[in-house]
C-alpha positions in Angstrom: 38.2 -6.6 7.6 34.5 -7.1 8.3 32.1 -5.4 5.7 29.1 -4.2 7.4 25.6 -4.8 6.2 23.1 -1.8 6.9 19.4 -1.1 6.4 19.1 0.7 3.0 17.4 3.9 2.5 13.7 2.4 2.2 12.0 5.3 0.4 9.9 8.5 1.3 8.4 8.5 4.4 9.6 4.9 5.5 11.7 5.0 8.5 11.7 1.4 9.7 11.5 -2.5 8.5 11.2 -5.7 10.2 13.2 -8.4 9.5 11.2 -11.1 7.2 14.1 -13.9 7.1 17.9 -14.5 6.5 18.7 -16.2 3.4 21.9 -17.3 4.9 23.1 -18.4 8.4 26.1 -17.4 10.4 29.3 -19.0 9.0 28.1 -19.7 5.2 29.7 -18.2 2.4 27.8 -15.5 0.3 28.7 -13.7 -3.0 28.7 -10.2 -3.6 25.0 -8.8 -4.6 23.7 -11.7 -3.5 20.2 -11.7 -1.4 21.3 -12.3 2.0 18.4 -10.8 4.0 14.6 -10.2 3.6 13.1 -6.7 4.7 9.4 -6.0 5.3 8.1 -2.6 5.5 4.9 -1.2 5.7 4.4 -0.8 1.6 6.7 -3.3 0.1 9.3 -6.4 0.6 13.0 -5.7 0.2 15.8 -8.1 -0.7 19.2 -6.5 0.8 22.1 -7.6 -1.3 25.5 -8.7 0.5 27.6 -5.7 0.0 30.8 -7.8 -0.6 31.6 -11.5 -0.9 32.9 -13.5 2.1 31.6 -15.4 4.9 28.7 -14.0 7.0 30.5 -13.6 10.1 27.5 -12.0 12.5 24.2 -11.6 12.3 23.0 -8.7 14.7 19.3 -8.4 13.9 17.2 -11.6 14.3 14.1 -12.4 12.2 10.9 -10.7 13.5 12.9 -7.6 14.7 12.1 -4.0 13.9 15.1 -1.7 12.3 15.7 1.4 11.4 17.4 2.9 8.1 21.0 2.7 8.6 20.9 0.2 11.3 23.3 -2.6 11.6 22.0 -6.0 10.3 25.3 -8.2 10.6 28.5 -8.1 8.9 30.6 -10.3 6.0 34.3 -11.1 7.1 36.9 -13.1 4.8 37.5 -15.9 7.4 35.4 -17.4 10.2 33.0 -15.0 12.2 32.3 -16.9 15.0 34.7 -15.1 17.2 33.6 -11.7 16.1 30.1 -12.8 16.8 30.6 -13.4 20.3 31.4 -9.6 21.4 27.8 -8.7 19.7 25.8 -11.3 22.1 25.9 -8.9 24.8 24.2 -5.7 23.0 21.4 -7.9 21.5 19.8 -9.0 25.1 20.1 -5.5 26.3 18.1 -4.3 23.0 15.6 -6.8 23.5 15.6 -6.1 27.6 14.8 -2.5 27.1 11.4 -3.2 25.4 10.3 -5.5 27.8 11.4 -3.5 31.2 10.3 0.0 29.5 8.1 -0.2 26.8 5.1 1.3 28.8 7.4 4.0 29.8 7.8 5.9 26.5 3.9 5.7 26.1 3.5 7.3 29.6 6.1 10.0 29.7 4.2 12.7 27.1 1.1 11.9 29.0 1.8 13.7 32.4 3.9 16.4 30.4 3.1 19.8 32.0 3.8 21.5 29.0 1.1 19.6 27.2 -1.4 20.8 29.9 -0.8 24.6 28.8 0.4 24.9 25.2 0.1 28.3 24.8 2.4 29.0 27.7 5.1 26.3 28.1 5.1 25.3 24.5 4.7 28.4 23.3 2.2 30.4 20.9 3.3 28.9 18.0 2.8 25.0 19.1 -0.6 26.4 20.3 -1.5 27.9 17.1 -0.9 24.8 15.2 -2.4 22.5 17.8 -5.8 24.4 17.5 -5.7 24.5 13.9 -4.5 20.7 13.2 -6.4 19.2 16.4 -3.3 17.5 17.6 -2.9 17.6 20.8 1.1 18.2 21.8 0.9 16.0 25.0 1.0 13.3 22.6 4.1 14.0 21.1 7.7 13.6 22.4 9.0 17.1 22.3 12.6 17.9 21.2 12.9 21.1 22.7 14.6 22.1 25.8 13.2 20.1 29.0 11.4 17.9 26.4 9.3 21.0 25.4 7.1 20.4 21.9 8.6 22.7 19.4 7.0 24.2 16.4 8.9 21.8 14.3 7.7 18.7 16.4 4.0 19.7 15.4 5.0 20.5 11.9 6.4 17.0 11.7 3.3 15.5 13.2 0.9 17.2 10.8 3.1 16.0 7.9 2.8 12.3 9.0 -0.8 12.5 10.0 0.3 11.3 13.9 -3.4 11.6 14.9 -4.5 8.8 12.5 -1.7 6.3 13.4 -2.4 7.0 17.0 -5.9 5.5 17.0 -4.8 2.3 15.0 -2.8 0.6 17.6 -5.9 0.1 19.7 -7.5 -2.1 17.2 -5.0 -4.8 17.3 -5.2 -4.7 21.5 -8.9 -5.4 21.7 -9.3 -8.6 24.3 -10.1 -11.7 22.4 -12.4 -14.0 24.1 -10.4 -17.1 25.0 -10.9 -20.4 23.0 -12.1 -23.7 25.0 -9.1 -25.7 25.8 -10.0 -28.3 23.0 -10.0 -25.7 20.4 -6.9 -23.7 21.6 -5.0 -26.8 21.3 -5.7 -26.9 17.4 -5.0 -23.2 16.8 -2.1 -21.5 15.2 -1.0 -18.0 16.1 0.8 -16.2 13.8 2.6 -12.6 13.8 1.0 -10.4 11.4 3.7 -9.1 8.9 4.3 -5.4 8.5 2.5 -5.1 5.3 -0.5 -7.2 6.5 -0.7 -4.5 9.6 -0.7 -1.7 7.0 -3.2 -2.9 4.8 -5.7 -3.9 8.0 -5.0 0.0 9.4 -5.2 1.7 6.0 -8.7 -0.3 5.0 -10.1 0.5 8.4 -9.1 4.2 8.2 -10.6 4.5 4.9 -13.9 3.4 6.2 -13.9 5.5 9.2 -12.6 8.7 7.4 -14.7 8.5 4.0 -18.2 8.5 3.5 -18.2 5.5 1.1 -20.7 4.2 -1.2 -20.6 2.0 -4.1 -22.8 2.0 -7.0 -23.2 -0.8 -9.8 -23.7 -1.1 -13.3 -23.1 -3.9 -16.1 -21.2 -4.1 -19.2 -21.5 -6.4 -22.2 -18.1 -7.3 -22.9 -18.8 -9.0 -26.5 -17.1 -6.0 -28.4 -13.9 -6.2 -26.2 -13.6 -10.0 -26.5 -14.1 -10.2 -30.0 -11.8 -7.3 -30.8 -9.3 -9.2 -28.4 -9.8 -12.6 -29.9 -9.0 -11.1 -33.5 -6.0 -9.3 -32.5 -4.3 -11.0 -29.7 -1.7 -13.1 -31.4 -0.8 -10.5 -33.7 -0.6 -7.7 -30.3 1.4 -10.6 -28.8 4.2 -11.0 -31.6 4.6 -7.4 -32.0 4.5 -6.1 -28.5 5.9 -9.1 -26.9 3.0 -8.9 -23.9 -0.4 -10.5 -24.1 -3.4 -8.4 -24.8 -5.6 -8.6 -21.5 -8.5 -6.5 -20.5 -6.7 -4.3 -18.0 -5.6 -1.9 -21.0 -9.0 -1.5 -21.9 -10.3 -0.7 -18.5 -7.6 1.6 -17.8 -8.3 3.7 -21.1 -11.9 3.5 -20.3 -11.4 4.7 -16.9 -9.3 7.7 -17.9 -11.8 8.7 -20.4 -14.6 8.8 -17.6 -12.3 10.4 -15.2 -11.9 13.4 -17.5 -15.8 13.7 -17.7 -16.0 13.5 -14.0 -12.9 14.8 -12.5 -14.2 15.0 -9.0 -13.7 10.8 -8.8 -10.0 12.0 -9.7 -9.6 14.5 -6.6 -8.8 14.4 -3.1 -9.8 16.4 0.1 -7.2 18.0 1.5 -8.5 20.1 4.8 -11.0 22.4 3.7 -9.9 22.2 0.0 -10.4 19.8 -2.9 -7.4 19.1 -4.6 -8.1 18.2 -8.6 -5.7 16.0 -10.2 -5.0 17.0 -13.9 -2.9 13.8 -14.3 -3.9 10.3 -14.3 -1.7 7.7 -12.3 -3.6 4.6 -12.3 -3.3 1.8 -9.4 -3.6 -1.5 -10.2 -4.4 -4.0 -7.3 -2.1 -7.0 -7.3 -2.6 -10.1 -5.1 0.5 -11.5 -3.8 1.1 -14.4 -1.5 2.2 -11.8 1.3 -1.2 -9.3 0.6 -2.5 -7.2 -1.7 -0.4 -4.4 -3.2 -1.3 -1.4 -5.3 1.6 -0.5 -8.1 1.0 2.7 -10.0 0.8 3.4 -13.9 1.9 6.7 -14.1 0.6 9.1 -16.8 -1.3 6.3 -18.3 -3.5 8.9 -20.1 -0.2 9.3 -22.2 0.2 5.7 -23.1 -1.1 3.4 -25.7 -2.9 0.2 -24.7 0.3 -1.9 -25.8 2.2 0.5 -23.6 -0.4 0.1 -20.7 -0.3 -3.6 -21.0 3.6 -3.5 -20.8 3.7 -1.7 -17.8 1.2 -3.6 -15.8 2.7 -6.7 -16.8 6.2 -5.8 -15.6 4.6 -4.3 -12.4 2.6 -7.7 -11.7 5.9 -9.6 -12.0 7.8 -7.4 -9.7 4.9 -7.5 -7.4 4.9 -11.5 -7.3 8.5 -11.6 -6.9 8.9 -9.3 -4.1 10.6 -6.6 -6.1 8.6 -3.5 -5.9 10.0 -0.4 -4.8 8.5 2.3 -3.1 8.5 4.4 -5.7 6.3 1.7 -7.7 3.5 2.6 -5.0 3.2 6.1 -4.7 0.9 8.9 -6.3 -1.8 6.9 -7.4 -5.0 8.8 -8.4 -7.4 6.3 -9.0 -7.4 2.7 -8.3 -8.8 -0.4 -10.5 -9.1 -4.0 -9.0 -10.2 -7.0 -10.6 -11.6 -9.7 -8.0 -12.9 -11.5 -11.4 -9.7 -13.5 -11.5 -10.6 -15.3 -8.3 -14.2 -15.9 -9.3 -15.8 -12.7 -7.9 -19.4 -12.1 -9.4 -19.8 -9.0 -7.3 -18.1 -6.9 -4.5 -17.8 -3.3 -2.9 -14.3 -2.5 -3.0 -12.9 -0.2 -0.4 -11.4 3.2 -1.2 -7.4 3.3 -1.4 -7.1 6.4 0.7 -6.7 9.0 -0.1 -8.3 8.5 -3.3 -12.0 9.5 -4.0 -12.7 6.4 -6.3 -11.8 2.9 -7.0 -13.7 0.6 -9.8 -14.2 -3.0 -9.3 -14.2 -5.6 -12.0 -15.5 -8.9 -11.8 -15.8 -12.0 -13.7 -17.5 -12.6 -16.9 -20.2 -14.7 -17.3 -22.8 -15.4 -20.1 -26.3 -13.9 -19.1 -29.5 -13.6 -21.0 -30.0 -10.0 -22.2 -32.7 -8.2 -24.1 -31.3 -6.9 -27.4 -33.4 -5.0 -30.0 -36.5 -7.0 -28.2 -34.8 -10.4 -28.3 -33.5 -12.2 -25.5 -29.9 -13.3 -26.2 -27.1 -14.8 -24.4 -24.2 -12.3 -23.9 -20.7 -12.4 -21.7 -21.9 -9.8 -19.1 -19.5 -8.4 -16.3 -20.7 -6.2 -13.3 -18.9 -3.0 -12.5 -18.8 -1.7 -9.1 -17.7 2.0 -8.1 -16.9 2.5 -4.5 -16.7 6.3 -3.9 -16.2 9.2 -1.3 -19.7 10.7 -1.1 -18.1 13.6 0.6 -16.6 14.5 -2.9 -18.5 12.6 -5.6 -22.3 12.8 -5.8 -24.7 10.4 -6.7 -25.1 11.8 -10.1 -21.2 11.8 -10.9 -20.7 8.4 -9.6 -23.5 6.9 -12.0 -22.3 9.1 -14.9 -18.7 7.9 -14.5 -19.8 4.3 -14.4 -22.0 4.7 -17.7 -19.1 6.0 -19.5 -16.9 3.2 -18.9 -19.4 1.1 -19.8 -20.0 3.0 -23.0 -16.1 3.1 -23.7 -15.7 -0.8 -23.4 -19.2 -1.8 -25.3 -17.7 0.2 -28.2 -13.9 0.0 -27.9 -13.3 1.7 -31.2 -13.7 5.0 -29.0 -10.8 4.1 -26.9 -8.7 4.0 -29.8 -10.0 6.9 -31.5 -9.9 8.9 -28.3 -13.8 9.5 -28.6 
């Protein structure tokens, strides 16, 4: 009897994925729990394990196809799956034809819908009220009520998922590109963007459009942190099983600064400001598929050793494509380190809906004046990009000064001063 391979639950708010690649071909043997297919969501990449041992008898969803939660991906049988695969060939083209022939129609259907033209009457007063309050046009929605009318539930769902924001996003990639000269075109390579890359692009652009983003800079003398690290790195690694890096110090310094300037740890929700009295720090990690931001939850309750262990574990998961949705959610502030790639200075983009992001950069010896003497010191530029709708210039500068003070006297971090 064949065992079905289906799309697993992908996490909160994630309803679909794209087939990245199959690790096995039809007819090949598979072991139970062996990764068999890779799914790309707009947040993470997930490997689906084989639910049973046997032979991959059928592949229903091909590379590049978009599938929903619970969709059939393929099946595993005891013997040859060739005979079983044949009947499945008919539905596949039908599935492919539907988007080709009917793709424009779903978008067109809501537009002429009569109920949308007069929401107060056809769709009811509750829908009209929600439309007025949220700014979401019922005509943009596919109604689930009688005669395809938009219901109160449809509106609440649209508000919860922010339907107005994604509606503008698809237009960006559709902008016509000027054709290349024939000689150049023959040397170009066109590759479909991954779902993760599309989401990164959309979110970054949305952050620029939605927030009043501004960046302020400072520099920090890293002498004290580097000296402390050099003195204790071997003992630290021997005791805790992880290297003593800079991120533990920076995370602690950021948390102290967030406590002093709480608006940097807040976000806008409609007409309200939501102040977060907890500190979930996102750490940007570069992977071969794009930038991801796993979150160190309740970092204020951790020691530097615990923070370093957590970051190291999340970094490994990110590079191995093993991050789960839960690893990526709930961040209140983000730290990104362009210095590992050699960046001297940058203006990082906010990780919406957060109101602040700290950019670290490379450390280089520069001449500075200390007690009237010009000396060489290992200096790093810090950049804080912030939402000026929430954070004033005074708060932003104060935040960076607090981070600088803590790093230049790291004993303060240990003593929580």
